[in-house]
N, C-alpha and C positions, 0 to 999 in steps of 0.2 A: 501417640496418632501422627503418620509421616504428613506433613506439611507442606501442601502445594507452590509447589517456587514458581515466582512470579519472572513470565517474559519480557523482553523488552528490546523495543526499536527504536530509534529517532527518524525520523521525517527533517530533511535537511532545507529547508525552500529559501535559499540566497540567507539574506539577515533574518527571517523569521517569516511564519503564516500570517501574522499580521500586515492589511493592504500595504500598510507607509510603516512597517519598520523600520526603512533602510532611513528614515528620521529622528531616531533614537541617535543618541548622544554614543552612548554606549555598543550601538551594534555597527558593524563593516559592513561601511556605504554602497560596497560594490560588489558585496558577500555572493550573490547572483553567477557571477563570472569571476570570481576570485578564487582558484583550487588551492591555495593554499587555507583559504575559512575552509572549505570542505574537509582536509583532510586534518586540521587540528582536531572539529566536530567528531569526527571518524574515528580518529588515534581516540579522544577523551573516551569514545562509548566503548571502544573496542578494550579500553586501560581498565572500566569500573564494570564489563561483563557483557551490554549492550546484545543480543542475540544478532539485530541486525542492525543497517543504517537503509534506508528509503529516500529514492527519488522521485519526485512527481514529474509531470509532465502533462502538455497541452498542445495542440497543433493549430490553434487559430489567435491570432490578439490583430488588436487595434488598437490607438488612442488612447483609448479606454483601459482596458487592461490593466490588472494591478500590474504596478512598477514593475518588479522582480519578475514577474512573468514576459514583460518587454526585451528582456535582455540576457539568457540563464542556457546552460550548457546542454548537450544533448545528452540523455541518459548513458545510453551504453558507450558512448566516450567516457565519460565520467566516471562511471564504475571500472572501465579498464585501466585507469589510468589509477584508480585509486587499489586494484587487485595486488600488485605487485609490493606495495609500501601498509599492507593489512597482511595479517596473519590467520586470523581464527573469525574476526565479523562476517556477516552474512551484507551480500551487497545486490538490494534488492532495488530496481528500476521500474519504468512503464515505459509499453510498449502496444501501440493503438493494435486490433485488429480488424477496427474498418477501412485502415490507412496506410498498410504495410502488406509486404508478402511474407506468408508463415516459412517459405525456404529461406530468405532471407536471414530472417529474425531468427529461427531455430540457428543456425549458424552462429551469427552473432553472440548470444545467449551460452551456446553449448563450447564455444570461446571463451567467451567472460569466466564461465564455467570449469573450465578446464586453467583458464590464466590462475586463476586463484585457489585453485584444490579444492573447486566442489564449494564453493559458498553464493552461487549464484540462486539471485528469486527475480521473476517476470509477474508483474502486477498488470494483469489484462485490463486493458479498459477498452471500449467499443468509441469514445470519442465525442463527448455529448454535445459539442457549440455544433451549429448549423454551416456556421464560417469555416469551417475543416474543409467542405468538402471545395471551396474554391483557390483551394492549394494543390488539389489532386487532380487528377486525371481518370475521375471516378464517378463522373456520372453525380445525380443530389446525393445531399448525406439521407442514408436511411433514417426509416423508421425506427424506432427506440426498440420496439421486439424483434423487426426485422435485421438490427444489428448485433442482436444478442444469438437469433441462428445464425447466422455469418459468423459469429464469435466460437460458439460451440464447434462449425467445422474445423474453425481456425484453430483452435487447440487439438483438436483430435489430430488433423495433420501434422502438426510441431510435435506432439510427443511421440509420434510415429516416425518423425522424422530422425527425432533424440533415439529410437530404440533399433539404427538403421545398421549397428555394429554390435553385438554380444560381448561384455566384458572382458572376453579375453580372446576379445579376436584375431588380435593381431598379435603374431607369433616373434617376427622379428628376429626370424633363424638364423643366424652368419652361415653358417657353416651346409643347413640342406638348404639353403636360398630360397627361402619359404617366409614371405613377409606377414600374408592375409592369411587365416584360415577360412576359405572361398565360404567353407558352409555355415559363418558365424555372420555372415554380411545378408542382409536383407533388402528387397527392395519394398518400399511402400507402395505405390502403385493404387493411390487415394485420387476415386472420381465420385464428388458430392455434387451438391445441387449447384454450390459458389467457389468451389476449389477442385482442383486439377492438379496433383504432384505425384509425378511419378517417384522420386527420389533414388537412391538414397543418400542423405549428409554425408558428408564429406569432410565429419570430425568426427572421433570417439567420445563415447561417455565417459561423463566424469567421475571421482572417489565417490558424488552423492548420487550416480544415477542421472536422473535429470537436474534441473534447476525447482525448485518450490514456486509453485503457483500459487502470488496474490492476487488476491483481488478485494472488490469492495461493493458487494451485493444488499443492493438495502428496499430498491422495490421487489414487486413479488418476481417478476422476470429474474433479476438479478441474484435474488438468494435463491432460486430452482438453481442457476447459473453456478455461483460459489457453491452450493450445495453436491453439485455435481463434480466439477473441477478443481475447485480451491482448496486450498492448504493452511494457509494463514490470510485472513477475512477481516478487513478491515470495517469501525460504522463507527459512528460518532456518539462519543459519550454524551446521551443526553440525560438520561436517571437511569437510576439502578434498577426500576419496575421496568422501565422500559427495553434498557441491556439484557435484565435476564429472560424477557418472552422473548427478545430479538437472536439470544442464546441458544434455548430451549429449541426455540422453531428451527434454527438453520441445523444445528444436532438431530434435530428430529428428519429435517429432508437430508440430510445426508446418509441417516440411514435407511432411508427412504429408496436411495438412490443405489443402494448395498453397499455404501461402505462405512465403518466404526466409526462413532463419534467423536472418537480419539483423532481421529484422521483429520480432524480440521481445527484449529486453533482460533479464537476470537479475540482480537486485539482494539477494543476501542480507544480513539483518537484522544491525548490527553494532551491537551495545552495550559499545564497548570501555572497558578499566580501563588508563588510561597514565600515566605520569610518569616524573620522568628516567632512574630507574631498575630492576629489574626487581621488587626490595624494598621500593621505595617503596609501587607497582604493587598489591603482597604487601597491604600495611598497608592500602590503599582498598581493597582489596576485602573486607577483616577489618569494615573501618567501613560498608560497604553493608550486610554480610551482618548486622552487629549492629542496624540498625532494627527486627526486625521478628522477634517473639515465633513460637513454634513452633505460637503456636494461629491465629494468623494465616496461618500459612504455610500452614495444612493448609486453610483457607478460599482459598486462591490454589487449593492443588492443586484443592481443590471443584468450581470455579468451571469448571474445564477438562472433567467427569466429569459437566456440567451440576446442579453445585451438592451433590456428595454429600459425606456427612456422615463426615469420615474419623476425627472424632476416635473413632466406638466402637470402634477397631480401636485393638489395641498399637503404643505408638509405636515399641519397638526390635525387633520382629520383622518376618517379611520381607512384603515390601507386599505388601496383603490381594487376593485373588480375589474383583473383585464383576462377574466377567460381563462383561454388556455395557453395563452400564451406562455414558454417555456417547456410545455410537457414533450416535448422530442430532445430536451436539454435535457438536465441538471435531474429529472422528473421527483424523485423521493423527497431531495431538496425544496423544492418548489412546493409541493406536498405540504411538507413539515412548517416551513417557512407560512403559509396561509393559513393553513388550520393553526397556529400558534395565533398568531394577529388577528384573527374572530375569537378564539377562547379567551385572549386575555385583551380584547377590547384596543389593541396596542392602534397607536395613530401611524402613522408612514414613518415618521423621523425616529421615534421610537424601535419600529422594526428595523429600518436603516444600519442605526449607531448598535443596534444589538447584533447585528449579521457582521456587520463591517470589526468588532470590537467584543466578540462575546466571551462571558464571563463564564469560565469552564466550571465544573460542578466540582474541580479538583483546587480549590482555592480554598487558602488560608492559612495556619501555622504549620510545621514542616511535620509537626503531632499529625496533625486531622489531614493533610495529605498522606501519607502514609497509614495511617487508620482505614480510610476511603476505601485508596489501592487494596487493600488486605481484604474489607469487606467485601468488594464486588466480587473477586477471588472466591472467597468462601461462597457469598449467595451465589455463584453461579451465573455471574455477568458476563463475566472474562475470565480468560486462557494469562493472559501478559497487557501489554498495552504500548501503541506507541506515541511516543512523546514527540510533540508539535508544537515546539517554543512559538508565540506570538514576535517574541524578538529575542534574538541570541546576543541576548545584553549582561551575561554571568547570571541569570536566570537557570541554564543548564548548566554552568558550575553548581551553582548551587543547590539542583536538587541532587547533584550524583557527589556533594562533598555533607546534604545533611539527610536527605530525605532516602537515600540507598540506607545506612547505614543502620535505621531505626529498619526497615523493613531486614539487612539480614540479622540483626540483633534480634529479630520476632521470629528468624527460620524460615523467612517469604522470601529473601533472592540468597544467591551465588553468585559471587563474582569469577566463580572457576569455571571454566566451559568445559562441557561434560562429552567433547568433541575436537573433531577437527571440520567435517564442514558445516552446512546450516543444518539438514534435515536432522545430526545427530543433536545437536545445538536447539535446535528445538524439539526433540523428542519426537520426530518423523519416521525414523530411520531411513535405510536405503531404498531406493525407487528399484526395484528389481523389471530386467528386462526381458518384455512381453514373451520374447519368443525363448526363454529362458524359461519361464513363468508356465507358461505350456508344458515345456519338457519336464517339469518338474512335477506337477500337476496330472500329467500319462503313467510319470512313475509311480508315482502316491494309488491314482487309480489303479496299478498293474500287479501293487503290492497287495490292497485289499481281495 
């Protein structure tokens, strides 16, 4: 029986995803603003056959923000710089649908997609933090469900603009003087509740048709959105049971939305803590945990609750009841934190330290982590994984050098890319132009 191949991505958050990863002696201390660091990690991932690298983003900071959020590159600029110095790996980045304009974003992403030869991906976010509104002339921060309604229209507009030209619209015939076949240029003329965009876009389609849509739908509204539009979906690696349920739910929702189950791929986020033995892995986890103080851990926890000040509550008493604080920000995350705190009777101190320095389910020896990854793939809990190292301190290299060979030996991973575009390497296939698709549909109906 053919074994399902694991697809991998890597999330690069400067020196690492841990709130104080920069304090690790082996980390690149200015990693979030060090281009050579991003290039080094991306090229290592490409050499190892990773399907994509990924850049997260946010639009609001204050003095309590995670350090590497205070000073970091804008994703579209960074991906543009990485495109010509890579050749196979996908380049995905975050852009907000609440605080940007569809035409500009469509043009930026289409440009990166063409520069890279069809390797761009767009992580669609609605910007959870209330303070984001203070940086833009767009009024108050919209409520959670309203942000997703806006996002639906936004994606419709962007994908419509990406289809402004059919794939062979530009004739460029020097002899006849015909540059464009005008019958293959399409004006969008979109008018919705939130956006009115005429078009067309002033750039052609790329070798993959359209950039891949990434999404992290966790709440019910987010899941519905991901099932309708998403193609590569991020989720937290909570447990195999929870992820199997999420996987099944989202695939079924996609089918209900008129898509196929294989049209979307589920990528749990992986922050593996690995070593030759489990005992050594435990020692490494203790080193990571000791990078942060309890005061900083409370600030990290507070960020998910719209920067709520948890220092006003006793550390060693049960997690406080703070009502609906944060419900309009990271809703699914805050719900999970409160649910876990109540279920396990955790104190505020315990919750803060767990949130700031989580012990990933993929923890232990190289063999243990490789076996767990295979189990999740075989048990229908994942299509692949997005590595999100807590610290880029050698653990990423160790994963490539020690875990990947085990996956290869067992037949679950291939370093060789299957194509040149991100869609090909994810197994998603070419995104056909909607106008061409309609012609093909009519032709088939006439044959019948």
